[in-house]
N, C-alpha and C positions, 0 to 999 in steps of 0.2 A: 070453524074457519079462522085462520090466523090473520093478523094484520097485513095489509098490503102497503108497500111504500113506493115512492116515486123515484125516478132516476137520480135526482140530486141528493136524496137521502141515502141511496145505495152508494153513490160516489163518496159521500162523507164517511159512511160506515167502512168502506174499503180503502179509504184514503187515496182515491184516484180522481182524476178530473172527469167532468161530464163527457168531454170529447173522447177520453180513453174508454169510458163505459160504452158510449155509443159505437165507437169503432170496433171494440171487441165483440159487441153484440152482433154486428153484421159481418165483419171480416174474419173474426176468430171465435166462433161460438163455443169451441172447446175451452176457451179461457173465460167464459162468461156464465154466470148462474142462470138457471131457468127463469123465464119471465112470462107475463101474461100481457096480451094486447087487448085493450078495451077501447074501441074506437081508435083514436090516434094516440091515446095514452099508453105508455109502457109502465107496467106495474110489477112489483116483485113481492112474492110471498115471503115473509120473514123466516118462516120455518124451512122453506125450500132453500133459501139463501144460506141459512145456517148449516143445513145438511151438505150443501155444495162446498162450503168452506171446510167442514169437517172431513170431507172426502179428499181434500187437498193436503191433509196433515202428513208431514214427513218426519220419521223418527219420533213419533209420539210415544205415549206410555204403552200402547199395545204392540208396538214393534220394537224389538231390541236394536240398540245402536250397534254399528259395526265395531266400535272400539271395545265394548264390553264383550262381544262375542269373541274377538281375537284374543282377549286376555284369558277367557275360559277355555277356548279350544285353539291353541296355537297351531297354525298350519305351516308346514315347511314348504317353501317354494323351491322348485328345482332351478338350477342355473347357478349363477355366480353367488358365492356366499357374501353376507354383509360383513362390515368391518369387525363387529364383535366376534363373529364366528371365525374370521381370519386370525385375529389376535389370540383367541382361545386355542386354535390349532397350532399356532406358532409357539405358544407357551408350553403346550403339551409335547410338542416335538423336541423342545430343548431339554426336557426332563429325562 
């Protein structure tokens, strides 16, 4: 069993106020890590909180960023050409 922490410790860890922690727990549970209720105390399992934080990772090492993908696989968009394409076409037309 891992360590259980209290609300104020979670607030410090997430750099949020106690009121934000409490508000998100009740009004927006999708923005809040899992918790345990023991009597009137609200406790958080450190391992569960860490898994919840890890699930919120965006563009981490496991997911390629969109900028590197666009360099490797350039995609032509239909529609109006960008300025570089217009200049290139104009230069080629003058030759």
